C-alpha positions as CSV (number, residue, x, y, z in Angstrom):
1,M,6.9,24.4,19.5
2,I,6.1,20.7,19.0
3,S,9.0,18.8,17.4
4,V,8.6,16.2,14.7
5,A,10.2,13.5,16.9
6,D,7.6,14.1,19.6
7,L,4.8,13.2,17.3
8,I,5.4,9.5,17.3
9,Q,5.7,8.9,21.0
10,E,3.6,5.9,22.0
11,N,2.5,6.9,25.5
12,Q,-1.0,7.7,24.4
13,V,-3.9,8.2,26.7
14,S,-7.5,8.2,25.9
15,G,-9.3,11.4,25.3
16,N,-12.9,12.2,24.6
17,Y,-13.1,15.9,23.8
18,F,-13.8,15.0,20.1
19,G,-16.0,12.0,21.0
20,Y,-18.9,12.0,18.5
21,E,-21.7,11.8,21.0
22,T,-20.5,14.9,22.9
23,Y,-18.8,16.8,20.1
24,V,-21.5,16.8,17.4
25,R,-24.8,18.4,18.1
26,G,-27.8,18.6,15.7
27,D,-31.2,20.2,15.5
28,L,-33.6,18.1,13.5
29,E,-36.1,20.9,13.1
30,S,-33.6,23.4,11.7
31,G,-31.3,20.9,10.1
32,L,-28.2,22.5,11.6
33,L,-25.1,20.7,12.8
34,E,-22.8,22.3,15.4
35,N,-19.8,21.2,17.5
36,R,-19.7,21.6,21.3
37,R,-18.5,25.1,21.0
38,G,-21.4,26.1,18.8
39,D,-19.4,26.3,15.5
40,R,-21.3,25.3,12.4
41,L,-20.5,21.9,10.9
42,I,-21.5,20.6,7.4
43,A,-22.3,17.1,6.3
44,V,-20.9,16.3,2.9
45,P,-23.0,13.6,1.0
46,T,-21.4,11.0,-1.1
47,T,-23.0,12.4,-4.3
48,L,-21.2,15.7,-3.7
49,I,-17.8,14.0,-3.3
50,K,-18.3,12.0,-6.5
51,A,-19.4,15.2,-8.3
52,L,-16.4,17.0,-7.0
53,Y,-14.0,14.4,-8.5
54,S,-15.8,14.1,-11.8
55,G,-16.3,17.9,-12.2
56,L,-12.6,18.7,-11.5
57,E,-11.4,16.0,-13.8
58,K,-13.6,17.3,-16.6
59,E,-12.6,20.9,-16.0
60,T,-8.9,20.6,-15.1
61,G,-7.8,17.3,-16.5
62,Q,-4.5,16.1,-15.1
63,A,-4.4,19.2,-12.8
64,A,-7.3,17.9,-10.7
65,G,-5.0,16.3,-8.2
66,L,-3.0,19.5,-7.7
67,V,-6.2,21.5,-7.3
68,L,-7.4,19.1,-4.6
69,F,-4.0,19.1,-2.9
70,N,-4.0,22.9,-2.7
71,C,-7.6,22.9,-1.4
72,G,-6.5,20.4,1.2
73,K,-3.6,22.8,2.2
74,W,-6.1,25.6,2.7
75,W,-8.4,23.3,4.6
76,G,-5.5,22.0,6.7
77,K,-4.5,25.6,7.7
78,N,-8.0,26.3,9.0
79,F,-8.3,22.8,10.5
80,Y,-5.1,23.4,12.5
81,T,-6.3,26.8,13.7
82,R,-9.6,25.4,14.9
83,F,-8.0,22.3,16.5
84,N,-5.5,24.5,18.3
85,E,-8.2,26.8,19.6
86,E,-10.4,24.0,20.9
87,I,-7.6,22.0,22.6
88,T,-6.1,25.1,24.1
89,D,-9.5,26.2,25.5
90,F,-10.4,22.8,26.8
91,Y,-7.1,22.1,28.6
92,H,-6.3,25.7,29.4
93,A,-2.8,25.4,28.1
94,P,-1.0,26.1,24.8
95,L,-1.0,23.2,22.3
96,A,2.8,23.0,22.6
97,E,2.4,22.2,26.3
98,I,-0.2,19.5,25.9
99,D,0.9,16.0,26.8
100,M,1.8,14.2,23.5
101,G,-0.4,11.2,24.3
102,I,-3.4,13.5,24.8
103,F,-2.6,15.4,21.6
104,L,-2.4,12.2,19.5
105,A,-5.6,10.7,21.0
106,A,-7.4,14.0,20.4
107,L,-6.2,14.3,16.8
108,K,-7.1,10.7,15.9
109,Q,-10.6,11.1,17.5
110,C,-11.0,14.5,15.7
111,W,-10.2,12.9,12.4
112,T,-12.7,10.1,12.9
113,T,-15.5,12.4,14.3
114,H,-15.2,14.6,11.2
115,G,-15.9,11.6,9.0
116,W,-12.4,11.3,7.5
117,G,-11.9,7.6,8.6
118,Q,-9.3,6.2,10.9
119,L,-5.8,7.7,11.4
120,E,-2.7,6.3,13.0
121,F,1.0,7.1,13.3
122,D,3.7,4.6,12.5
123,P,7.0,5.4,14.4
124,T,9.1,2.9,12.5
125,Y,11.1,5.5,10.5
126,Q,11.3,8.3,12.9
127,D,15.0,8.1,13.4
128,R,15.5,8.3,9.7
129,G,13.6,11.6,9.4
130,F,10.2,10.3,8.2
131,I,6.8,9.9,9.8
132,L,4.5,7.3,8.3
133,I,0.8,8.2,8.7
134,K,-1.9,5.7,7.9
135,T,-5.5,6.3,7.2
136,S,-8.3,3.9,6.4
137,R,-12.0,4.1,5.5
138,S,-11.4,7.4,3.8
139,A,-14.7,9.0,2.6
140,Y,-12.8,10.3,-0.4
141,S,-10.7,7.3,-1.6
142,Q,-13.7,5.0,-1.1
143,Q,-15.5,6.8,-3.9
144,L,-12.8,5.8,-6.4
145,S,-11.6,2.3,-7.5
146,N,-9.1,0.8,-9.9
147,Q,-6.9,3.8,-9.8
148,S,-3.3,3.6,-11.1
149,R,-2.0,6.3,-8.7
150,P,-2.7,7.3,-5.2
151,S,-5.8,9.6,-5.1
152,C,-6.1,11.1,-1.6
153,F,-4.9,14.5,-2.7
154,L,-7.2,16.4,-0.4
155,E,-6.0,14.5,2.7
156,A,-2.3,14.9,1.6
157,G,-2.9,18.6,1.5
158,I,-4.5,18.7,4.9
159,L,-1.7,16.7,6.5
160,T,0.9,18.8,4.8
161,S,-0.5,22.1,6.1
162,F,-1.5,20.8,9.5
163,F,1.9,19.4,10.5
164,S,3.9,22.2,8.9
165,R,2.1,24.6,11.2
166,L,2.3,22.3,14.1
167,T,6.0,21.8,13.9
168,G,7.0,25.2,12.5
169,R,8.8,23.5,9.6
170,E,8.0,23.2,5.9
171,L,6.9,19.6,5.6
172,I,5.0,17.7,2.9
173,A,2.9,14.6,3.0
174,V,3.3,12.3,0.0
175,Q,1.0,9.4,-0.5
176,I,2.6,6.0,-1.4
177,S,-0.4,3.6,-1.1
178,C,-4.1,4.1,-1.6
179,E,-7.3,2.2,-0.9
180,S,-8.5,3.2,-4.4
181,M,-5.6,1.1,-5.7
182,G,-6.6,-1.9,-3.6
183,A,-4.2,-1.3,-0.7
184,D,-5.2,-2.2,2.8
185,V,-4.7,1.4,4.0
186,N,-3.7,4.8,2.7
187,R,0.0,5.6,3.6
188,F,1.5,9.0,3.7
189,V,5.1,9.8,4.3
190,L,5.6,13.0,6.1
191,G,9.0,14.8,5.8
192,I,11.1,17.5,4.2
193,S,10.2,18.2,0.6
194,D,13.8,17.7,-0.7
195,R,13.8,14.2,0.6
196,L,10.5,13.2,-0.9
197,H,10.8,14.7,-4.4
198,I,11.6,11.3,-5.9
199,V,8.3,9.6,-4.8
200,N,6.3,10.5,-7.9
201,S,8.9,9.0,-10.2
202,L,9.0,5.8,-8.0
203,I,5.2,5.6,-8.3
204,D,5.5,6.0,-12.0
205,Q,7.8,3.0,-12.0
206,G,5.0,0.9,-10.4
207,L,6.8,0.3,-7.1
208,N,4.8,-0.6,-4.0
209,H,4.9,1.2,-0.7
210,E,7.6,-1.1,0.7
211,A,9.9,-0.5,-2.2
212,I,9.3,3.2,-2.2
213,L,10.1,3.4,1.5
214,S,13.3,1.4,0.9
215,R,14.4,3.8,-1.8
216,L,13.7,6.8,0.5
217,L,15.7,5.3,3.3
218,E,18.6,4.6,0.9
219,A,18.6,8.1,-0.4
């Protein structure tokens, strides 16, 4: 089982299994997209993403964020299963035995190739029990602007489910900065739920990500 501490090691090596040119394959005549294993892929247009946000807000109101988060958890569960299968098949070894540098390089490239933007790990707070994950150029947050609260609920759900299954622990990813609010990147704090339950109240107080991190570390 991969430990939380192992996730932030910096001895990363380049990997290209998920490189776009070799991973994504398309047939112009049939209009089909597949990955290198032959699994079907789907392209999500911007208009659909915008309609998803507006439709959920209209139908569920304030619960739209929770709906997206739960959808992300379901998506993250399946994402982990597929990622695990592909990496295991490619390297002929269980995911837990894959070199951490190769794992991180593959995950970051996978995130980008699937059109979710850029992803990176910040190890600054690892010894305090938190992992800071940063994403940028999110296809979802870029469709929103002038938001008063972080809006990457879908990504938060994906990260929550993926890393809970990866580590064998019940973790949660809570967003503390968002591109839709004018931040430079989207920041998610990954950790145990009991230690992150105060984040929403801190966001309600209008604290920035640095102040929120400071409060979490003090607690």
